[in-house]
C-alpha positions in Angstrom: 88.0 -131.3 -46.3 84.3 -132.0 -46.8 83.8 -133.7 -43.4 82.0 -132.1 -40.5 85.2 -131.8 -38.5 86.0 -128.1 -37.9 82.8 -127.1 -39.6 82.4 -123.8 -37.7 86.0 -122.9 -38.6 85.5 -123.7 -42.2 82.4 -121.6 -42.4 84.1 -118.6 -40.8 87.1 -118.9 -43.1 84.8 -119.1 -46.1 82.9 -116.0 -44.9 86.2 -114.1 -44.4 87.3 -115.0 -47.9 84.0 -113.7 -49.3 84.3 -110.5 -47.3 87.9 -110.1 -48.5 87.0 -110.6 -52.1 84.2 -107.9 -51.7 86.7 -105.5 -50.2 89.3 -106.1 -52.9 86.6 -105.6 -55.6 85.3 -102.4 -54.0 88.8 -101.0 -53.7 89.6 -101.9 -57.3 86.4 -100.3 -58.6 86.9 -97.0 -56.7 90.7 -96.6 -57.1 90.9 -97.6 -60.8 88.0 -95.9 -62.5 87.1 -97.0 -66.0 84.5 -96.0 -68.5 82.1 -93.2 -67.5 83.6 -92.8 -64.0 87.1 -92.2 -65.5 85.6 -89.8 -68.0 84.0 -87.8 -65.2 87.4 -87.6 -63.4 89.2 -86.3 -66.5 86.7 -85.2 -69.2 89.1 -83.5 -71.5 91.3 -86.6 -72.0 88.2 -88.8 -72.5 86.6 -86.7 -75.2 85.1 -89.2 -77.8 86.0 -92.3 -75.7 83.9 -95.3 -76.4 81.4 -96.1 -73.7 79.5 -99.4 -73.0 76.6 -99.7 -70.5 75.3 -103.3 -70.6 72.0 -104.0 -69.0 71.4 -100.6 -67.4 68.0 -99.3 -66.3 66.4 -96.2 -67.6 65.7 -93.8 -64.7 64.4 -90.7 -66.4 63.2 -89.6 -69.9 63.9 -85.8 -70.3 62.7 -85.3 -73.9 62.6 -87.0 -77.3 66.5 -87.1 -77.5 67.7 -87.3 -73.9 67.3 -89.8 -71.1 69.3 -91.0 -68.1 70.3 -94.5 -67.1 71.6 -96.1 -63.9 73.7 -99.2 -63.1 76.8 -99.0 -61.1 76.4 -95.2 -61.4 73.2 -93.2 -61.1 71.7 -90.8 -63.7 74.2 -91.1 -66.5 72.9 -88.7 -69.2 72.5 -90.2 -72.7 71.7 -88.4 -75.9 69.8 -90.6 -78.2 66.3 -91.4 -79.4 63.8 -92.2 -76.7 61.3 -93.7 -79.1 59.7 -96.8 -77.5 61.6 -96.2 -74.2 59.9 -96.2 -70.8 61.3 -95.6 -67.3 62.5 -98.8 -65.7 63.3 -100.4 -69.1 66.5 -102.3 -69.3 68.8 -101.2 -72.1 72.4 -101.7 -73.4 73.8 -98.4 -74.6 76.9 -98.1 -76.8 78.2 -94.6 -77.5 80.9 -91.9 -77.2 81.6 -89.5 -74.3 81.2 -85.8 -74.9 83.3 -83.7 -72.5 81.5 -80.4 -73.0 78.4 -81.5 -71.0 79.5 -84.9 -69.7 76.9 -86.7 -71.9 77.2 -90.1 -73.6 76.1 -89.8 -77.2 74.4 -93.1 -78.1 75.4 -94.8 -81.3 73.5 -97.9 -80.6 70.8 -98.9 -78.1 69.6 -102.4 -77.5 66.3 -102.9 -75.6 65.8 -105.9 -73.4 62.0 -106.1 -73.0 62.0 -109.7 -71.7 64.4 -109.0 -68.8 61.5 -109.0 -66.2 60.4 -112.4 -67.5 63.9 -113.8 -67.2 64.0 -112.6 -63.6 60.6 -114.2 -62.9 61.7 -117.5 -64.3 64.8 -117.4 -62.1 62.7 -116.9 -59.0 60.4 -119.7 -60.2 63.4 -122.1 -60.5 64.6 -121.2 -57.0 61.1 -121.8 -55.6 60.8 -125.1 -57.3 64.2 -126.1 -56.0 63.2 -125.2 -52.5 59.9 -127.2 -52.8 61.8 -130.2 -54.2 64.5 -130.2 -51.5 62.6 -132.3 -48.9 62.1 -135.0 -51.6 65.9 -135.5 -52.0 67.3 -134.4 -48.6 66.4 -135.2 -45.0 67.5 -134.4 -41.5 69.1 -137.1 -39.4 71.2 -136.9 -36.2 71.4 -133.2 -36.4 72.6 -132.8 -40.0 71.4 -132.9 -43.6 71.6 -136.2 -45.4 70.7 -137.4 -48.9 67.6 -139.6 -49.0 67.8 -143.0 -50.5 
């Protein structure tokens, strides 16, 4: 299974499986709406429904009590305090859907101010891994081999 025999075929099958999984996920997400997307489709039946938006980005601050967030959807209006909030901040919002004006009334907001640092450390780890790769791997006879 892990030999070089039929390598091209194995790569193509793996890519087809990844593309298939992406297509299945896209179909599932669009045909079975949940959360805010479902509330938009049928606002009356989702009045007061609990909403959770983990790690969404603030896109606009309208006033002291209204802002919009984006994640898998763009510009979801949220009613709640904007104190200490800036555009492009990452937040988790928990609230209830209000059908009258399609707004999420926030009951809790968790700010994630260190999120950019976490992304930076992830990129640093990838860079260090790429720099260290030649130390542990080499190229011989047209393929990658482990040194040592």
